[in-house]
TORMAR-216151 format. One record per atom (N, C-alpha, C): residue number from 1; x, y, z; residue in one letter; chain. Coordinates in nm, 4 decimals, padded with zeros to 6 digits. Example, Ala and Ser with C-alpha at 12.3 -4.5 7.8 and 13.67 -1.06 7.14 Angstrom:
ATOM 1 01.3190 -00.5690 00.7800 a A $
ATOM 1 01.2300 -00.4500 00.7800 a A $
ATOM 1 01.3200 -00.3300 00.7800 a A $
ATOM 2 01.2850 -00.2250 00.7080 s A $
ATOM 2 01.3670 -00.1060 00.7140 s A $
ATOM 2 01.2900 00.0030 00.7870 s A $
! end
This chain:
ATOM 1 08.0438 11.4411 11.7712 m A $
ATOM 1 08.0088 11.5384 11.6704 m A $
ATOM 1 08.0979 11.6618 11.6779 m A $
ATOM 2 08.1488 11.6912 11.7919 k A $
ATOM 2 08.2285 11.8112 11.8102 k A $
ATOM 2 08.3486 11.8144 11.7148 k A $
ATOM 3 08.4205 11.7048 11.7019 g A $
ATOM 3 08.5369 11.6974 11.6149 g A $
ATOM 3 08.5024 11.6941 11.4674 g A $
ATOM 4 08.3811 11.6571 11.4346 y A $
ATOM 4 08.3384 11.6464 11.2962 y A $
ATOM 4 08.3471 11.7814 11.2252 y A $
ATOM 5 08.3072 11.8881 11.2890 y A $
ATOM 5 08.3057 12.0204 11.2282 y A $
ATOM 5 08.4386 12.0944 11.2411 y A $
ATOM 6 08.5285 12.0395 11.3162 k A $
ATOM 6 08.6542 12.1058 11.3489 k A $
ATOM 6 08.7341 12.1508 11.2265 k A $
ATOM 7 08.7433 12.0684 11.1242 n A $
ATOM 7 08.8306 12.0982 11.0112 n A $
ATOM 7 08.7583 12.1434 10.8848 n A $
ATOM 8 08.6338 12.1795 10.8953 l A $
ATOM 8 08.5625 12.2234 10.7756 l A $
ATOM 8 08.6249 12.3483 10.7148 l A $
ATOM 9 08.6823 12.4323 10.7946 h A $
ATOM 9 08.7438 12.5545 10.7446 h A $
ATOM 9 08.8736 12.5284 10.6678 h A $
ATOM 10 08.9225 12.4061 10.6704 a A $
ATOM 10 09.0494 12.3742 10.6060 a A $
ATOM 10 09.0362 12.3534 10.4546 a A $
ATOM 11 08.9152 12.3559 10.3994 n A $
ATOM 11 08.8984 12.3421 10.2552 n A $
ATOM 11 08.9625 12.4607 10.1847 n A $
ATOM 12 09.0322 12.4349 10.0753 k A $
ATOM 12 09.1016 12.5408 10.0037 k A $
ATOM 12 09.0761 12.5298 09.8547 k A $
ATOM 13 09.0852 12.6428 09.7896 i A $
ATOM 13 09.0794 12.6461 09.6437 i A $
ATOM 13 09.2220 12.6656 09.5961 i A $
ATOM 14 09.2678 12.5758 09.5130 q A $
ATOM 14 09.4019 12.5840 09.4563 q A $
ATOM 14 09.3882 12.6055 09.3061 q A $
ATOM 15 09.4451 12.7139 09.2581 e A $
ATOM 15 09.4368 12.7490 09.1176 e A $
ATOM 15 09.5735 12.7317 09.0529 e A $
ATOM 16 09.5759 12.6568 08.9448 i A $
ATOM 16 09.6963 12.6455 08.8644 i A $
ATOM 16 09.6701 12.7281 08.7401 i A $
ATOM 17 09.7377 12.8419 08.7328 n A $
ATOM 17 09.7119 12.9366 08.6263 n A $
ATOM 17 09.8231 12.9275 08.5216 n A $
ATOM 18 09.7872 12.8715 08.4080 m A $
ATOM 18 09.8802 12.8584 08.2958 m A $
ATOM 18 09.8321 12.9458 08.1805 m A $
ATOM 19 09.7729 13.0579 08.2135 s A $
ATOM 19 09.7138 13.1450 08.1129 s A $
ATOM 19 09.8148 13.2199 08.0272 s A $
ATOM 20 09.9424 13.2050 08.0544 l A $
ATOM 20 10.0434 13.2655 07.9676 l A $
ATOM 20 10.0787 13.1744 07.8506 l A $
ATOM 21 10.0402 13.0472 07.8603 y A $
ATOM 21 10.0742 12.9484 07.7588 y A $
ATOM 21 09.9745 12.9502 07.6444 y A $
ATOM 22 10.0260 12.9562 07.5202 e A $
ATOM 22 09.9397 12.9419 07.4026 e A $
ATOM 22 09.9382 12.7975 07.3535 e A $
ATOM 23 10.0425 12.7246 07.3886 t A $
ATOM 23 10.0483 12.5807 07.3620 t A $
ATOM 23 10.1035 12.5137 07.4865 t A $
ATOM 24 10.0740 12.3869 07.5009 i A $
ATOM 24 10.1277 12.3117 07.6140 i A $
ATOM 24 10.1662 12.1730 07.5643 i A $
ATOM 25 10.2857 12.1326 07.5987 s A $
ATOM 25 10.3352 12.0021 07.5551 s A $
ATOM 25 10.2939 11.8941 07.6543 s A $
ATOM 26 10.3127 11.7725 07.6125 k A $
ATOM 26 10.2838 11.6582 07.6987 k A $
ATOM 26 10.3720 11.6628 07.8238 k A $
ATOM 27 10.4991 11.6993 07.8070 n A $
ATOM 27 10.5906 11.7075 07.9210 n A $
ATOM 27 10.5510 11.8176 08.0182 n A $
ATOM 28 10.5076 11.9317 07.9655 e A $
ATOM 28 10.4638 12.0407 08.0526 e A $
ATOM 28 10.3385 12.0017 08.1314 e A $
ATOM 29 10.2454 11.9331 08.0656 m A $
ATOM 29 10.1248 11.8890 08.1361 m A $
ATOM 29 10.1595 11.7819 08.2391 m A $
ATOM 30 10.2541 11.6963 08.2061 q A $
ATOM 30 10.2982 11.5942 08.3022 q A $
ATOM 30 10.3543 11.6602 08.4275 q A $
ATOM 31 10.4294 11.7674 08.4111 a A $
ATOM 31 10.4851 11.8402 08.5255 a A $
ATOM 31 10.3728 11.8998 08.6114 a A $
ATOM 32 10.2694 11.9529 08.5480 v A $
ATOM 32 10.1551 12.0076 08.6218 v A $
ATOM 32 10.0848 11.8974 08.6999 v A $
ATOM 33 10.0634 11.7846 08.6353 l A $
ATOM 33 09.9912 11.6752 08.6990 l A $
ATOM 33 10.0723 11.6051 08.8078 l A $
ATOM 34 10.2037 11.6207 08.8045 s A $
ATOM 34 10.2875 11.5530 08.9040 s A $
ATOM 34 10.2974 11.6287 09.0363 s A $
ATOM 35 10.2461 11.7503 09.0403 v A $
ATOM 35 10.2476 11.8272 09.1647 v A $
ATOM 35 10.1610 11.7554 09.2669 v A $
ATOM 36 10.2164 11.7370 09.3862 k A $
ATOM 36 10.1431 11.6660 09.4910 k A $
ATOM 36 10.0168 11.7430 09.5281 k A $
ATOM 37 09.9050 11.6720 09.5304 k A $
ATOM 37 09.7766 11.7333 09.5606 k A $
ATOM 37 09.7453 11.7170 09.7089 k A $
ATOM 38 09.6921 11.8232 09.7661 m A $
ATOM 38 09.6502 11.8195 09.9058 m A $
ATOM 38 09.5072 11.7675 09.9130 m A $
ATOM 39 09.4753 11.7022 10.0237 k A $
ATOM 39 09.3397 11.6549 10.0445 k A $
ATOM 39 09.2482 11.7737 10.0670 k A $
ATOM 40 09.1225 11.7552 10.0352 r A $
ATOM 40 09.0170 11.8527 10.0600 r A $
ATOM 40 09.0413 11.9864 09.9916 r A $
ATOM 41 09.1017 11.9820 09.8746 c A $
ATOM 41 09.1220 12.1037 09.7969 c A $
ATOM 41 09.0388 12.0972 09.6692 c A $
ATOM 42 08.9971 12.2122 09.6260 y A $
ATOM 42 08.9231 12.2280 09.5021 y A $
ATOM 42 09.0222 12.2849 09.4010 y A $
ATOM 43 09.0597 12.2033 09.3010 y A $
ATOM 43 09.1622 12.2421 09.2056 y A $
ATOM 43 09.1014 12.2963 09.0770 y A $
ATOM 44 09.1534 12.4112 09.0339 i A $
ATOM 44 09.1102 12.4764 08.9103 i A $
ATOM 44 09.2319 12.4899 08.8188 i A $
ATOM 45 09.2197 12.4449 08.6951 l A $
ATOM 45 09.3252 12.4605 08.5947 l A $
ATOM 45 09.2806 12.5672 08.4959 l A $
ATOM 46 09.3584 12.6757 08.4870 k A $
ATOM 46 09.3284 12.7834 08.3940 k A $
ATOM 46 09.4323 12.7843 08.2823 k A $
ATOM 47 09.3851 12.7643 08.1612 m A $
ATOM 47 09.4701 12.7719 08.0423 m A $
ATOM 47 09.3966 12.8592 07.9411 m A $
ATOM 48 09.3742 12.9836 07.9762 n A $
ATOM 48 09.2851 13.0710 07.9007 n A $
ATOM 48 09.3434 13.1343 07.7749 n A $
ATOM 49 09.4719 13.1156 07.7491 k A $
ATOM 49 09.5289 13.1660 07.6232 k A $
ATOM 49 09.5670 13.0523 07.5293 k A $
ATOM 50 09.5364 12.9314 07.5701 l A $
ATOM 50 09.5686 12.8148 07.4891 l A $
ATOM 50 09.4956 12.8230 07.3552 l A $
ATOM 51 09.5696 12.8045 07.2459 k A $
ATOM 51 09.5119 12.8100 07.1111 k A $
ATOM 51 09.4813 12.6706 07.0575 k A $
ATOM 52 09.5638 12.5727 07.0988 i A $
ATOM 52 09.5489 12.4350 07.0516 i A $
ATOM 52 09.5617 12.3412 07.1706 i A $
ATOM 53 09.4696 12.2471 07.1811 l A $
ATOM 53 09.4785 12.1426 07.2827 l A $
ATOM 53 09.5006 12.0111 07.2099 l A $
ATOM 54 09.6220 11.9602 07.2206 k A $
ATOM 54 09.6567 11.8360 07.1522 k A $
ATOM 54 09.5875 11.7183 07.2210 k A $
ATOM 55 09.5456 11.6177 07.1424 p A $
ATOM 55 09.4764 11.5020 07.2001 p A $
ATOM 55 09.5552 11.4329 07.3120 p A $
ATOM 56 09.6876 11.4215 07.2966 e A $
ATOM 56 09.7662 11.3525 07.4000 e A $
ATOM 56 09.7690 11.4307 07.5314 e A $
ATOM 57 09.7568 11.5621 07.5237 v A $
ATOM 57 09.7508 11.6451 07.6448 v A $
ATOM 57 09.6107 11.6353 07.7060 v A $
ATOM 58 09.5075 11.6420 07.6235 a A $
ATOM 58 09.3697 11.6298 07.6727 a A $
ATOM 58 09.3479 11.4949 07.7400 a A $
ATOM 59 09.4068 11.3904 07.6844 k A $
ATOM 59 09.3925 11.2556 07.7417 k A $
ATOM 59 09.4510 11.2495 07.8825 k A $
ATOM 60 09.5563 11.3243 07.9072 m A $
ATOM 60 09.6206 11.3252 08.0385 m A $
ATOM 60 09.5294 11.3852 08.1456 m A $
ATOM 61 09.4327 11.4638 08.1064 l A $
ATOM 61 09.3430 11.5307 08.2014 l A $
ATOM 61 09.2279 11.4425 08.2482 l A $
ATOM 62 09.2061 11.3285 08.1828 i A $
ATOM 62 09.0906 11.2434 08.2141 i A $
ATOM 62 09.0830 11.2090 08.3627 i A $
ATOM 63 09.1889 11.1609 08.4206 n A $
ATOM 63 09.1862 11.1191 08.5610 n A $
ATOM 63 09.2517 11.2198 08.6543 n A $
ATOM 64 09.2593 11.3442 08.6116 s A $
ATOM 64 09.3218 11.4466 08.6959 s A $
ATOM 64 09.2281 11.4836 08.8113 s A $
ATOM 65 09.2807 11.5575 08.9051 s A $
ATOM 65 09.2017 11.5972 09.0226 s A $
ATOM 65 09.1390 11.7356 09.0065 s A $
ATOM 66 09.1406 11.7905 08.8861 f A $
ATOM 66 09.0826 11.9226 08.8644 f A $
ATOM 66 08.9306 11.9180 08.8715 f A $
ATOM 67 08.8743 12.0166 08.9393 k A $
ATOM 67 08.7287 12.0292 08.9489 k A $
ATOM 67 08.6764 12.1241 08.8412 k A $
ATOM 68 08.7642 12.2117 08.7921 e A $
ATOM 68 08.7296 12.3029 08.6839 e A $
ATOM 68 08.8487 12.3132 08.5894 e A $
ATOM 69 08.8182 12.3186 08.4605 i A $
ATOM 69 08.9209 12.3423 08.3590 i A $
ATOM 69 08.8709 12.4567 08.2715 i A $
ATOM 70 08.9471 12.5667 08.2709 e A $
ATOM 70 08.9103 12.6841 08.1929 e A $
ATOM 70 08.9962 12.6926 08.0672 e A $
ATOM 71 08.9296 12.6976 07.9536 l A $
ATOM 71 08.9952 12.7075 07.8232 l A $
ATOM 71 08.9270 12.8158 07.7407 l A $
ATOM 72 08.9187 12.9363 07.7944 n A $
ATOM 72 08.8459 13.0457 07.7298 n A $
ATOM 72 08.9055 13.0892 07.5965 n A $
ATOM 73 09.0348 13.0747 07.5782 g A $
ATOM 73 09.0997 13.1165 07.4548 g A $
ATOM 73 09.0973 13.0117 07.3457 g A $
ATOM 74 09.0505 12.8932 07.3771 l A $
ATOM 74 09.0461 12.7836 07.2810 l A $
ATOM 74 08.9229 12.8002 07.1928 l A $
ATOM 75 08.9413 12.8627 07.0767 k A $
ATOM 75 08.8295 12.8953 06.9866 k A $
ATOM 75 08.7789 12.7745 06.9093 k A $
ATOM 76 08.8690 12.6801 06.8825 n A $
ATOM 76 08.8352 12.5578 06.8092 n A $
ATOM 76 08.8992 12.4392 06.8802 n A $
ATOM 77 08.8358 12.3245 06.8687 i A $
ATOM 77 08.8920 12.2027 06.9264 i A $
ATOM 77 08.8545 12.0855 06.8366 i A $
ATOM 78 08.9493 11.9962 06.8152 d A $
ATOM 78 08.9196 11.8799 06.7328 d A $
ATOM 78 08.8390 11.7792 06.8157 d A $
ATOM 79 08.7681 11.6909 06.7472 d A $
ATOM 79 08.6789 11.5969 06.8147 d A $
ATOM 79 08.7530 11.5005 06.9068 d A $
ATOM 80 08.8731 11.4611 06.8694 k A $
ATOM 80 08.9491 11.3674 06.9524 k A $
ATOM 80 08.9869 11.4314 07.0861 k A $
ATOM 81 09.0366 11.5543 07.0826 s A $
ATOM 81 09.0708 11.6258 07.2056 s A $
ATOM 81 08.9464 11.6510 07.2899 s A $
ATOM 82 08.8373 11.6900 07.2239 l A $
ATOM 82 08.7124 11.7162 07.2954 l A $
ATOM 82 08.6603 11.5888 07.3625 l A $
ATOM 83 08.6764 11.4764 07.2960 n A $
ATOM 83 08.6344 11.3483 07.3530 n A $
ATOM 83 08.7091 11.3200 07.4830 n A $
ATOM 84 08.8403 11.3367 07.4823 f A $
ATOM 84 08.9183 11.3143 07.6043 f A $
ATOM 84 08.8801 11.4147 07.7126 f A $
ATOM 85 08.8682 11.5394 07.6764 l A $
ATOM 85 08.8345 11.6448 07.7721 l A $
ATOM 85 08.6970 11.6198 07.8357 l A $
ATOM 86 08.6037 11.5717 07.7579 s A $
ATOM 86 08.4682 11.5449 07.8066 s A $
ATOM 86 08.4611 11.4302 07.9052 s A $
ATOM 87 08.5630 11.3467 07.9065 q A $
ATOM 87 08.5659 11.2335 07.9986 q A $
ATOM 87 08.6173 11.2706 08.1372 q A $
ATOM 88 08.6627 11.3940 08.1546 t A $
ATOM 88 08.7108 11.4370 08.2858 t A $
ATOM 88 08.5927 11.4559 08.3799 t A $
ATOM 89 08.6225 11.4622 08.5087 q A $
ATOM 89 08.5202 11.4895 08.6097 q A $
ATOM 89 08.5047 11.6397 08.6319 q A $
ATOM 90 08.5789 11.7187 08.5572 a A $
ATOM 90 08.5849 11.8633 08.5787 a A $
ATOM 90 08.4743 11.9377 08.5050 a A $
ATOM 91 08.4346 12.0497 08.5625 a A $
ATOM 91 08.3490 12.1439 08.4920 a A $
ATOM 91 08.4347 12.2053 08.3817 a A $
ATOM 92 08.3775 12.2238 08.2645 l A $
ATOM 92 08.4528 12.2744 08.1507 l A $
ATOM 92 08.4049 12.4130 08.1105 l A $
ATOM 93 08.4999 12.5028 08.0970 d A $
ATOM 93 08.4721 12.6371 08.0482 d A $
ATOM 93 08.5432 12.6483 07.9138 d A $
ATOM 94 08.4654 12.6371 07.8062 l A $
ATOM 94 08.5211 12.6305 07.6718 l A $
ATOM 94 08.5027 12.7615 07.5971 l A $
ATOM 95 08.6039 12.8026 07.5245 g A $
ATOM 95 08.5991 12.9258 07.4471 g A $
ATOM 95 08.5612 12.9051 07.3022 g A $
ATOM 96 08.5104 12.7883 07.2673 i A $
ATOM 96 08.4782 12.7603 07.1275 i A $
ATOM 96 08.3739 12.8595 07.0762 i A $
ATOM 97 08.3863 12.8936 06.9476 t A $
ATOM 97 08.2974 12.9934 06.8881 t A $
ATOM 97 08.1847 12.9314 06.8058 t A $
ATOM 98 08.1940 12.8016 06.7812 s A $
ATOM 98 08.0855 12.7298 06.7133 s A $
ATOM 98 08.0773 12.5895 06.7723 s A $
ATOM 99 07.9583 12.5334 06.7647 l A $
ATOM 99 07.9355 12.4007 06.8217 l A $
ATOM 99 07.8615 12.3154 06.7210 l A $
ATOM 100 07.9303 12.2132 06.6707 k A $
ATOM 100 07.8690 12.1199 06.5762 k A $
ATOM 100 07.7892 12.0150 06.6541 k A $
ATOM 101 07.6961 11.9522 06.5871 v A $
ATOM 101 07.6126 11.8493 06.6490 v A $
ATOM 101 07.6990 11.7371 06.7063 v A $
ATOM 102 07.7992 11.6934 06.6305 e A $
ATOM 102 07.8867 11.5853 06.6786 e A $
ATOM 102 07.9618 11.6271 06.8049 e A $
ATOM 103 08.0030 11.7516 06.8119 q A $
ATOM 103 08.0708 11.8002 06.9318 q A $
ATOM 103 07.9751 11.8042 07.0504 q A $
ATOM 104 07.8528 11.8443 07.0272 a A $
ATOM 104 07.7527 11.8456 07.1346 a A $
ATOM 104 07.7311 11.7041 07.1877 a A $
ATOM 105 07.7271 11.6061 07.0974 k A $
ATOM 105 07.7114 11.4656 07.1390 k A $
ATOM 105 07.8304 11.4205 07.2233 k A $
ATOM 106 07.9499 11.4603 07.1837 i A $
ATOM 106 08.0702 11.4255 07.2594 i A $
ATOM 106 08.0629 11.4856 07.3997 i A $
ATOM 107 08.0180 11.6086 07.4094 l A $
ATOM 107 08.0117 11.6784 07.5384 l A $
ATOM 107 07.9121 11.6165 07.6357 l A $
ATOM 108 07.8210 11.5335 07.5876 l A $
ATOM 108 07.7258 11.4664 07.6764 l A $
ATOM 108 07.7956 11.3724 07.7749 l A $
ATOM 109 07.9199 11.3349 07.7466 q A $
ATOM 109 07.9960 11.2486 07.8378 q A $
ATOM 109 08.0282 11.3197 07.9689 q A $
ATOM 110 08.0441 11.4509 07.9626 n A $
ATOM 110 08.0797 11.5280 08.0817 n A $
ATOM 110 07.9575 11.5376 08.1721 n A $
ATOM 111 07.9784 11.5163 08.3010 k A $
ATOM 111 07.8659 11.5180 08.3947 k A $
ATOM 111 07.8774 11.6281 08.4989 k A $
ATOM 112 07.9696 11.7215 08.4811 a A $
ATOM 112 07.9893 11.8275 08.5800 a A $
ATOM 112 07.9121 11.9525 08.5382 a A $
ATOM 113 07.9744 12.0364 08.4567 a A $
ATOM 113 07.9124 12.1602 08.4102 a A $
ATOM 113 07.9791 12.2025 08.2801 a A $
ATOM 114 07.9017 12.2681 08.1958 l A $
ATOM 114 07.9536 12.3192 08.0693 l A $
ATOM 114 07.9260 12.4683 08.0598 l A $
ATOM 115 08.0313 12.5439 08.0332 n A $
ATOM 115 08.0199 12.6870 08.0110 n A $
ATOM 115 08.0799 12.7156 07.8736 n A $
ATOM 116 08.0012 12.7769 07.7875 f A $
ATOM 116 08.0461 12.8130 07.6530 f A $
ATOM 116 08.0685 12.9640 07.6511 f A $
ATOM 117 08.1844 13.0069 07.6954 s A $
ATOM 117 08.2113 13.1488 07.7204 s A $
ATOM 117 08.2136 13.2372 07.5960 s A $
ATOM 118 08.2365 13.1815 07.4766 n A $
ATOM 118 08.2440 13.2636 07.3547 n A $
ATOM 118 08.1411 13.2255 07.2481 n A $
ATOM 119 08.0501 13.1372 07.2796 l A $
ATOM 119 07.9521 13.0905 07.1817 l A $
ATOM 119 07.8404 13.1933 07.1675 l A $
ATOM 120 07.8328 13.2555 07.0499 k A $
ATOM 120 07.7342 13.3624 07.0282 k A $
ATOM 120 07.6051 13.3110 06.9647 k A $
ATOM 121 07.6119 13.1971 06.8956 n A $
ATOM 121 07.4957 13.1365 06.8311 n A $
ATOM 121 07.5008 12.9861 06.8526 n A $
ATOM 122 07.3837 12.9248 06.8559 i A $
ATOM 122 07.3767 12.7793 06.8669 i A $
ATOM 122 07.2683 12.7304 06.7721 i A $
ATOM 123 07.2960 12.6214 06.7045 t A $
ATOM 123 07.1997 12.5666 06.6089 t A $
ATOM 123 07.0879 12.4924 06.6815 t A $
ATOM 124 06.9791 12.4734 06.6112 v A $
ATOM 124 06.8662 12.3977 06.6655 v A $
ATOM 124 06.9114 12.2546 06.6953 v A $
ATOM 125 06.9878 12.1954 06.6042 a A $
ATOM 125 07.0316 12.0560 06.6218 a A $
ATOM 125 07.1233 12.0398 06.7434 a A $
ATOM 126 07.2172 12.1313 06.7615 a A $
ATOM 126 07.3075 12.1237 06.8781 a A $
ATOM 126 07.2295 12.1467 07.0073 a A $
ATOM 127 07.1316 12.2360 07.0047 s A $
ATOM 127 07.0469 12.2605 07.1220 s A $
ATOM 127 06.9686 12.1359 07.1597 s A $
ATOM 128 06.9177 12.0676 07.0587 k A $
ATOM 128 06.8411 11.9448 07.0837 k A $
ATOM 128 06.9281 11.8417 07.1550 k A $
ATOM 129 07.0515 11.8272 07.1105 v A $
ATOM 129 07.1436 11.7319 07.1736 v A $
ATOM 129 07.1712 11.7726 07.3183 v A $
ATOM 130 07.2041 11.9006 07.3401 l A $
ATOM 130 07.2397 11.9473 07.4743 l A $
ATOM 130 07.1223 11.9480 07.5717 l A $
ATOM 131 06.9994 11.9406 07.5209 s A $
ATOM 131 06.8837 11.9370 07.6106 s A $
ATOM 131 06.8845 11.8125 07.6984 s A $
ATOM 132 06.9560 11.7102 07.6569 s A $
ATOM 132 06.9646 11.5873 07.7370 s A $
ATOM 132 07.0941 11.5789 07.8186 s A $
ATOM 133 07.1666 11.6882 07.8279 y A $
ATOM 133 07.2904 11.6931 07.9068 y A $
ATOM 133 07.2597 11.6594 08.0529 y A $
ATOM 134 07.3417 11.5727 08.1132 q A $
ATOM 134 07.3181 11.5246 08.2488 q A $
ATOM 134 07.3996 11.5964 08.3562 q A $
ATOM 135 07.4826 11.6923 08.3175 g A $
ATOM 135 07.5574 11.7694 08.4161 g A $
ATOM 135 07.4651 11.8653 08.4889 g A $
ATOM 136 07.5187 11.9364 08.5871 n A $
ATOM 136 07.4322 12.0224 08.6671 n A $
ATOM 136 07.4176 12.1645 08.6131 n A $
ATOM 137 07.5084 12.2089 08.5246 i A $
ATOM 137 07.5031 12.3463 08.4753 i A $
ATOM 137 07.5271 12.3507 08.3247 i A $
ATOM 138 07.4449 12.4276 08.2560 l A $
ATOM 138 07.4654 12.4618 08.1151 l A $
ATOM 138 07.4652 12.6142 08.1092 l A $
ATOM 139 07.5742 12.6728 08.0630 d A $
ATOM 139 07.5881 12.8176 08.0670 d A $
ATOM 139 07.6307 12.8702 07.9301 d A $
ATOM 140 07.5533 12.9631 07.8774 f A $
ATOM 140 07.5801 13.0277 07.7492 f A $
ATOM 140 07.5842 13.1790 07.7700 f A $
ATOM 141 07.6863 13.2336 07.8363 p A $
ATOM 141 07.6876 13.3761 07.8709 p A $
ATOM 141 07.7008 13.4709 07.7526 p A $
ATOM 142 07.7543 13.4255 07.6394 a A $
ATOM 142 07.7787 13.5143 07.5251 a A $
ATOM 142 07.6729 13.5038 07.4163 a A $
ATOM 143 07.5738 13.4189 07.4344 l A $
ATOM 143 07.4724 13.3978 07.3320 l A $
ATOM 143 07.4023 13.5287 07.2972 l A $
ATOM 144 07.4040 13.5641 07.1693 k A $
ATOM 144 07.3459 13.6906 07.1215 k A $
ATOM 144 07.2103 13.6712 07.0554 k A $
ATOM 145 07.1937 13.5562 06.9900 s A $
ATOM 145 07.0658 13.5273 06.9259 s A $
ATOM 145 07.0420 13.3769 06.9299 s A $
ATOM 146 06.9148 13.3427 06.9225 i A $
ATOM 146 06.8798 13.2004 06.9276 i A $
ATOM 146 06.7472 13.1794 06.8542 i A $
ATOM 147 06.7406 13.0719 06.7808 h A $
ATOM 147 06.6173 13.0341 06.7119 h A $
ATOM 147 06.5170 12.9901 06.8192 h A $
ATOM 148 06.3899 13.0235 06.8025 p A $
ATOM 148 06.2898 12.9840 06.9033 p A $
ATOM 148 06.2877 12.8342 06.9327 p A $
ATOM 149 06.3079 12.7519 06.8309 k A $
ATOM 149 06.3089 12.6062 06.8530 k A $
ATOM 149 06.4323 12.5662 06.9341 k A $
ATOM 150 06.5462 12.6287 06.9072 a A $
ATOM 150 06.6683 12.6007 06.9841 a A $
ATOM 150 06.6471 12.6406 07.1300 a A $
ATOM 151 06.5827 12.7552 07.1516 f A $
ATOM 151 06.5516 12.8005 07.2870 f A $
ATOM 151 06.4622 12.6984 07.3577 f A $
ATOM 152 06.3631 12.6506 07.2852 s A $
ATOM 152 06.2708 12.5510 07.3407 s A $
ATOM 152 06.3446 12.4240 07.3823 s A $
ATOM 153 06.4356 12.3778 07.2971 y A $
ATOM 153 06.5132 12.2577 07.3316 y A $
ATOM 153 06.5993 12.2808 07.4559 y A $
ATOM 154 06.6684 12.3943 07.4610 l A $
ATOM 154 06.7555 12.4213 07.5759 l A $
ATOM 154 06.6767 12.4298 07.7064 l A $
ATOM 155 06.5557 12.4802 07.7012 t A $
ATOM 155 06.4767 12.4896 07.8235 t A $
ATOM 155 06.4258 12.3535 07.8708 t A $
ATOM 156 06.4487 12.2489 07.7926 e A $
ATOM 156 06.4169 12.1129 07.8363 e A $
ATOM 156 06.5243 12.0574 07.9299 e A $
ATOM 157 06.6363 12.1282 07.9415 f A $
ATOM 157 06.7435 12.0895 08.0340 f A $
ATOM 157 06.6843 12.0878 08.1748 f A $
ATOM 158 06.6957 11.9738 08.2432 k A $
ATOM 158 06.6251 11.9551 08.3699 k A $
ATOM 158 06.7131 11.9594 08.4943 k A $
ATOM 159 06.8393 11.9898 08.4808 n A $
ATOM 159 06.9239 11.9880 08.5995 n A $
ATOM 159 06.9271 12.1249 08.6667 n A $
ATOM 160 07.0311 12.1561 08.7418 d A $
ATOM 160 07.0299 12.2697 08.8336 d A $
ATOM 160 07.0198 12.4081 08.7706 d A $
ATOM 161 07.1122 12.4435 08.6796 f A $
ATOM 161 07.1161 12.5804 08.6278 f A $
ATOM 161 07.1318 12.5842 08.4768 f A $
ATOM 162 07.0529 12.6680 08.4143 l A $
ATOM 162 07.0641 12.6966 08.2713 l A $
ATOM 162 07.0682 12.8483 08.2576 l A $
ATOM 163 07.1753 12.8979 08.1962 t A $
ATOM 163 07.1875 13.0408 08.1713 t A $
ATOM 163 07.2003 13.0604 08.0205 t A $
ATOM 164 07.1147 13.1446 07.9668 i A $
ATOM 164 07.1172 13.1711 07.8229 i A $
ATOM 164 07.1451 13.3189 07.8006 i A $
ATOM 165 07.2704 13.3556 07.8085 g A $
ATOM 165 07.3221 13.4866 07.7729 g A $
ATOM 165 07.2437 13.6088 07.8132 g A $
ATOM 166 07.2733 13.7155 07.7435 n A $
ATOM 166 07.2083 13.8444 07.7639 n A $
ATOM 166 07.1114 13.8707 07.6494 n A $
ATOM 167 07.0222 13.7794 07.6273 l A $
ATOM 167 06.9279 13.7939 07.5173 l A $
ATOM 167 06.8289 13.9058 07.5471 l A $
ATOM 168 06.7976 13.9802 07.4442 t A $
ATOM 168 06.6961 14.0848 07.4554 t A $
ATOM 168 06.5825 14.0505 07.3606 t A $
ATOM 169 06.4817 14.1296 07.3633 q A $
ATOM 169 06.3677 14.1064 07.2745 q A $
ATOM 169 06.4084 14.1195 07.1283 q A $
ATOM 170 06.5155 14.1918 07.0997 k A $
ATOM 170 06.5612 14.2124 06.9629 k A $
ATOM 170 06.6538 14.1014 06.9142 k A $
ATOM 171 06.6818 14.0031 06.9991 a A $
ATOM 171 06.7718 13.8944 06.9613 a A $
ATOM 171 06.6976 13.7967 06.8713 a A $
ATOM 172 06.6882 13.8328 06.7446 i A $
ATOM 172 06.6123 13.7541 06.6472 i A $
ATOM 172 06.7079 13.6684 06.5672 i A $
ATOM 173 06.6740 13.5427 06.5571 y A $
ATOM 173 06.7552 13.4502 06.4794 y A $
ATOM 173 06.7263 13.4721 06.3316 y A $
ATOM 174 06.8310 13.4899 06.2510 k A $
ATOM 174 06.8126 13.5084 06.1066 k A $
ATOM 174 06.8813 13.3937 06.0349 k A $
ATOM 175 06.8099 13.3335 05.9420 n A $
ATOM 175 06.8659 13.2214 05.8639 n A $
ATOM 175 06.9619 13.2702 05.7594 n A $
! end
């Protein structure tokens, strides 16, 4: 047992910060993915100024070793790219500003964690879909208002952590 604990301190967090990029090509992503990975590292990919995520680039991330992928600047994403991104093993931090029901269904493929860093409102229908999310974290830090039924659906999330923004008593949903 003595040797078992010997190398626990060797775990490292490795961050690949590509936050200066507004677009990324397939070749640029290939270069990122070709970097030799060390064992026992927690890899984070930050692309927080990315405006467009092309499907061929998102597909390359499916079998990557990233534990977290941050895309805070990505305000919109097409369904094909979202489908590939959702198949990764990584926790996703998405900057999308709206969430359609079909996109919520696509995101159910992800089993890590979902953070919607710029989502200020969520529909009842999208909330209903996300209530069955099987990942460990659902995070809505920017949520400003929510319909009571949407709130009810989100609270059906049964895994580890659910965060629903900075809602106050005045956060009234208006149709």
